[in-house]
N, C-alpha and C positions, 0 to 999 in steps of 0.2 A: 630727650629725645634722639633717637640714632638716627642715622642719616637715611637708613632704609624707610622709617618711619615718617622722616619729613618729606620724601620724595613720595610717599605715599599718600600724604595728605594734600601736598600740591595737585596731584595728580586728582584726588578726590575732588577737589573744589573746581579745576577745569573741566571735569567730568559732568558737575552738578550744571555749570554753566552754560554748557554744551546742550545738556537735556532742557533747561530754560528755554536756550534759544531756539531749541527743535518744536518746542510747544508753540511758541507763537507763529512759526510758520506753517502749521499743519491744522486744518480745518475742513470745513465740509468741501471745500473747494479741491482738496486732497483726498476725500472720502475718510477723513479720519476727524471728524467732529466730534464733540463732547457727547452729543446725541445721535451718533450716525446711526449705533443700529437702529433707532426708532424712527428715524427717517428714511432709512432703506426698506424697513418694514412697510411703510406706509406708501414709499414710490412702487414697490413690489406688488402690491394689492391695489394698484391704479388708484388710489385716492383721490377724491376731489379736493384739492386744497384752495382756501378762503383766497381772494384776491389781494390782500393784502400781504399774505406769504409768497405768493406769485411775484408782487413787486419787488418784494425784500429780496428775492432769491436772483430776481432780474439784476438788481443791483450789485449784490455781492458777487455775481459772476461778472458782470462788466465789469467789477473793479479789480477782482483777483486775475482775469484775463485780457482784459482790456487797458487798464489803467485807469478808468475813467473814473471819478471822484464823485461818490452820489451825495456830497453835503454841500452848499452854498459857501459856507466859511472853510477859510483857509486852516486845516489841520495837519497836524503833524501824521508821517505814514503810519506808525505806531497805534497813534490816537485813532485813525480811521479802523485800520483792523483790529483793534480792540471793541471801537463802538460797534462794528459789523459782526464779529463774534457773536457778541453780548446779544445782540438782536435775534440772530439765527437761532442762538440756545433758546432765548425766550418762545420765539415763535415754534421752534421743532417742539418745544413742552407744552404750549397751547394746542396746536395741532393734533400731538400725541393723545391729548386729552378728551379730545373731540373723536379722534379716530377710534379710540377704546370707549368710548361710549355708545358709538356707532354699532361698533362691530362685536362686542362682548357681551 
């Protein structure tokens, strides 16, 4: 392996780590969630979300904007964020199915 190839490999590894780190920090609070387009469509259509979705969204925004932990147990920051993102993904998918069923 030449020096140039070694430098390129080191750069690519660092870039992969940077991309993985970026994915951790961008979610629905940054308007970049996994199913953000579906959520935006429902919001623009003035969809009536379920109470469970409203509560989850309130918990989600309180955590990311105010730093209030929605869980009683002490969890690491990474674990809290992972759980909240997973719950939001599941909830958006469920709500979108309901939305599609009602509107199309």
